[in-house]
C-alpha positions as a LaTeX table, in Angstrom:
\begin{tabular}{lrrr}
\hline
Residue & $x$ (\AA) & $y$ (\AA) & $z$ (\AA) \\
\hline
Met1 & $-39.77$ & 29.74 & $-43.93$ \\
Asp2 & $-41.66$ & 26.65 & $-43.27$ \\
Lys3 & $-44.80$ & 27.76 & $-45.13$ \\
Ile4 & $-47.23$ & 24.61 & $-46.25$ \\
Ile5 & $-50.58$ & 26.09 & $-47.77$ \\
His6 & $-53.70$ & 23.98 & $-46.48$ \\
Lys7 & $-56.22$ & 25.58 & $-48.54$ \\
Lys8 & $-56.21$ & 28.25 & $-51.72$ \\
Ile9 & $-59.30$ & 30.36 & $-51.47$ \\
Asp10 & $-60.91$ & 31.44 & $-54.75$ \\
Lys11 & $-61.73$ & 35.50 & $-54.81$ \\
Gln12 & $-64.12$ & 35.26 & $-58.04$ \\
Asp13 & $-66.35$ & 32.76 & $-55.39$ \\
Glu14 & $-68.95$ & 35.25 & $-52.98$ \\
Ser15 & $-70.20$ & 32.34 & $-51.54$ \\
Val16 & $-67.25$ & 31.86 & $-48.72$ \\
Thr17 & $-68.16$ & 34.03 & $-46.18$ \\
Ile18 & $-64.77$ & 35.15 & $-43.29$ \\
Thr19 & $-67.05$ & 32.41 & $-40.57$ \\
Asp20 & $-65.90$ & 29.67 & $-43.00$ \\
Ile21 & $-62.72$ & 30.37 & $-43.50$ \\
Gln22 & $-62.45$ & 30.83 & $-39.13$ \\
Glu23 & $-63.56$ & 27.74 & $-39.51$ \\
Met24 & $-61.55$ & 26.06 & $-42.15$ \\
Met25 & $-58.57$ & 27.56 & $-39.90$ \\
Glu26 & $-60.05$ & 26.20 & $-36.81$ \\
Glu27 & $-59.65$ & 22.70 & $-38.16$ \\
Ile28 & $-56.92$ & 22.71 & $-39.81$ \\
Gln29 & $-55.12$ & 24.06 & $-36.64$ \\
Glu30 & $-56.51$ & 20.90 & $-34.74$ \\
Glu31 & $-55.10$ & 18.25 & $-36.74$ \\
Asn32 & $-51.72$ & 20.96 & $-36.81$ \\
Pro33 & $-51.20$ & 22.11 & $-33.26$ \\
Asp34 & $-47.26$ & 21.85 & $-33.62$ \\
Arg35 & $-48.31$ & 24.53 & $-36.31$ \\
Glu36 & $-49.19$ & 29.29 & $-36.59$ \\
Val37 & $-52.42$ & 28.29 & $-38.54$ \\
Phe38 & $-53.01$ & 31.80 & $-40.44$ \\
Phe39 & $-54.03$ & 33.30 & $-43.43$ \\
Asp40 & $-51.75$ & 34.99 & $-46.39$ \\
Gly41 & $-53.65$ & 37.79 & $-47.97$ \\
Asp42 & $-51.14$ & 37.16 & $-50.80$ \\
Glu43 & $-51.72$ & 33.70 & $-51.37$ \\
Tyr44 & $-55.50$ & 34.30 & $-50.43$ \\
Ala45 & $-54.86$ & 30.46 & $-49.12$ \\
Ile46 & $-54.88$ & 29.34 & $-45.25$ \\
Cys47 & $-51.59$ & 28.97 & $-44.78$ \\
Ser48 & $-49.08$ & 27.56 & $-41.83$ \\
Arg49 & $-45.62$ & 27.41 & $-40.20$ \\
Lys50 & $-43.73$ & 25.77 & $-37.38$ \\
Lys51 & $-44.86$ & 27.40 & $-33.57$ \\
Glu52 & $-40.85$ & 29.14 & $-32.34$ \\
Gly53 & $-40.39$ & 28.54 & $-29.16$ \\
\hline
\end{tabular}
């Protein structure tokens, strides 16, 4: 898989909200329209991979 980690989230940082993560994901998606952006719970990071199709 062609996964790229764009931003690691610190699990201990209680100031980061779900809204913050959503905004980061939207920004990364705008910068990378050819990629599918997602949150990887195992890595606790915002990642992307090439869109299929």
